[in-house]
Each structure stands twice: as C-alpha cells, then as structure tokens.
C-alpha positions, 0 to 999 in steps of 0.5 A: 500500500503506497504512503499518502502523497504529501502536499508540496512544501510540507514534510512527513513524520520526523524519525531519529537515528542514534549512531552511538557516537553522541550524534543524533540524526533527524530525518523526514520526507519533504515534497519539493516544489517539483513534486518529488518527495526527498529524504532530508536529514540533519544532525545534533547532539540530542533529538531536540537539537537535531529536530530543531536543525532539521526544521530550520533546514526544511523551512529554508527549502520553502523560502523559494520556488525553483523555476527555470533559473539557477537562482535560489534564495541563497543567491546574491542580490548581484546575481539577481540584478544581473539576471534582471538586467539581461531580461530587461535587454530582451524587452522590445517595448523598452526604449534604449533611453529607458534601459540606460536609465534602469542600468544606471539606477541599478548599478549606482543606486541599488547595488552598492547597498544590496550587493553583498546580501543574499535574496533570503536576507532581503526582507520588507524591513530592509527594503523599507529602510533603504527607500527611506534613506534614499528619500532623505536624499531626494524623492526622485532618487527614492522613486528610481531606486524603488522602481528597479528594486520592485522590478527585479524582485518581481522577476524573481517572483515570476520565475519562482525564485522567491514566493513574494516581492518584499517591495510590495509592502514598503511604506509609500514615499511622499511626493513633493508638491510640484510648483510648475513654472512658466515664462511670461510673454515679457520673459519669452521676448527677453529670451528671444533677444538674448539668443538673437544678440548672441547669434549676431555677435562675433564668435569668440568661443563656442560653436559657429551658429546658423540660427539653430538655437533660436529656431529650436526655441521657437519650435519648442514654444510653438509646439510644446514638444520636448527637446529630443522630439524637436531635434528628431524632426525630419523634412518628411514630418513638416508641412508648411505648404498647406493653409494650416502649416504643421509638424508631426512629432514622430520620434526623439533623439536618444542620448549615447548609451555607451562610451564612443556612441553618438546621439541617434534618432529613435523612431517613436517619441516617449509614449504612444500619445506623444505621436501627434501632429501639431498646427504651427503658430506663425512665429514657429512656421517662420522659423521652420521655413528658415531652417528648410531653406538652409538645409543642404540635404533634400532627402525626406529623412534629413533632420531639420537640425544637425551638427556641421558633421551632419549628425544629430544634435545632443540634447545635453549640448543644446541645454548647455548652450542655451544656459550659457547664452542666457547667462550672458544676458543675466537670465537664469533658471530657463531650461528647454522644458520650461518652454513646454510648460509655458506653451501648456500654461498659455493654452490652459489659460485661454482654452482649458486643460483638455486642449493643453493635455492634447498639445502635450501628448498626455493621456491624463489631464491630471498630469498636465495640471500637476506638472505643467500648468503654472498656478494662477494665484489671482482668484476670480474678482467676481468674489468681491462683488458677491461678498459686497452684495452679501455683507455691504454696510447699510447707509448710516452704519 
C-alpha cells in the first residue's frame, strides 16, 4: 500500500537515528516544489537539537520556488540584478533611453547597498529602510531606486525564485508638491533677444551658429514638444505648404548609451500619445521655413537640425548652450522644458486643460495640471462683488 502523497512544501513524520557516537540524526520526507518527495536529514547532539536543525533546514527549502533559473534564495542580490538586467535587454517595448536609465539606477543606486546580501536576507524591513534613506536624499532618487528594486524582485517572483516581492509592502514615499513654472510673454521676448544678440555677435568661443538655437526655441514654444522630439524632426514630418502649416512629432533623439556612441534618432517619441501632429503658430512656421531653406540635404529623412558633421544634435549640448547664452544676458533658471510648460500654461489659460493635455501628448489631464500648468494665484474678482452684495454696510452704519 503506497504512503499518502504529501502536499508540496510540507514534510512527513520526523524519525531519529542514534549512531552511538553522541550524534543524533533527524530525518523526514519533504515534497519539493517539483513534486518529488526527498529524504532530508540533519544532525545534533540530542533529538531536540537535531529536530530543531532539521526544521530550520526544511523551512529554508520553502523560502523559494525553483523555476527555470539557477537562482535560489541563497543567491546574491548581484546575481539577481544581473539576471534582471539581461531580461530587461530582451524587452522590445523598452526604449534604449529607458534601459540606460534602469542600468544606471541599478548599478549606482541599488547595488552598492544590496550587493553583498543574499535574496533570503532581503526582507520588507530592509527594503523599507533603504527607500527611506534614499528619500532623505531626494524623492526622485527614492522613486528610481524603488522602481528597479520592485522590478527585479518581481522577476524573481515570476520565475519562482522567491514566493513574494518584499517591495510590495514598503511604506509609500511622499511626493513633493510640484510648483510648475512658466515664462511670461515679457520673459519669452527677453529670451528671444538674448539668443538673437548672441547669434549676431562675433564668435569668440563656442560653436559657429546658423540660427539653430533660436529656431529650436521657437519650435519648442510653438509646439510644446520636448527637446529630443524637436531635434528628431525630419523634412518628411513638416508641412508648411498647406493653409494650416504643421509638424508631426514622430520620434526623439536618444542620448549615447555607451562610451564612443553618438546621439541617434529613435523612431517613436516617449509614449504612444506623444505621436501627434501639431498646427504651427506663425512665429514657429517662420522659423521652420528658415531652417528648410538652409538645409543642404533634400532627402525626406534629413533632420531639420544637425551638427556641421551632419549628425544629430545632443540634447545635453543644446541645454548647455542655451544656459550659457542666457547667462550672458543675466537670465537664469530657463531650461528647454520650461518652454513646454509655458506653451501648456498659455493654452490652459485661454482654452482649458483638455486642449493643453492634447498639445502635450498626455493621456491624463491630471498630469498636465500637476506638472505643467503654472498656478494662477489671482482668484476670480467676481468674489468681491458677491461678498459686497452679501455683507455691504447699510447707509448710516
């Protein structure tokens, strides 16, 4: 008669063997996660000690579920990190820029803290403490660390290395209240003047300019496009011959992801909603026509903005050059992204947040309100009239 089958992850009756040398062996059959029952044993100086050691050994076997990987609960976190990074590289839905960010965050933010620990040693409390330490540095640092940790442990759970993800139970981190800033019309004109003076002046130092910086600013201001999206505009994406001139945002410039590599065009923007066609205001259409007239490359895939060598501009170089030019004019704190917020704020003020969200390429208008719309501190003056009617002093009071 066959013995009853044990449930997976459980053990049967414990028996003891005393070999007469003062050592006792405790034994029990354990049904492993592959469905096979195996005899597990442990030794001690007494039955109680042997049983305690055996139960510890059996408990350890239930910590992880062996799957298709060689990782176990006793593997180091570095092994899991390497495994996760290799798996991430196979994901076709992740942009190269996102992969680069994940690699940097795992290598520089997370690994230095967990590299010498085994997966068994990393629980909720340790993860919670780590994220809180990162939050003391900055919200973004904590957010980026939490993201890669959750993904790495999530992969371990899916591949049956761990039974649960410790990151699912860590405390929420507080998000700082954003205070979106945008330029006024006077500030926009001050920026234009500063760039125009720089482009017309002698080149004592820095790159020779053909008006590219001013044109980039006019396009960012007139489309709300991200700097990488502007630098990725091709001749085929532009229509300035129709009654309503437009630009199609259909790609972005990706930063170099390894030593010796160069910026390159990615054939899709940040999100699916980011792919959009935008009608151009007159000042942007004028800047685009000026660039088209200067282009030597007449092919459809020619970029509107390239270096003298014909390669894509680096977003970092454009940011740096804009900052230098404006500092010469005594203007500080202006970044390319501020033009995106400035355009969104103007559209919101005149036509509402839904249209502003469409212009930005946002699926959720709440993101637009929270991160891109400058708050108008002026309360509707109608409140004064209403309160006057309610509480105005009567004659003779």
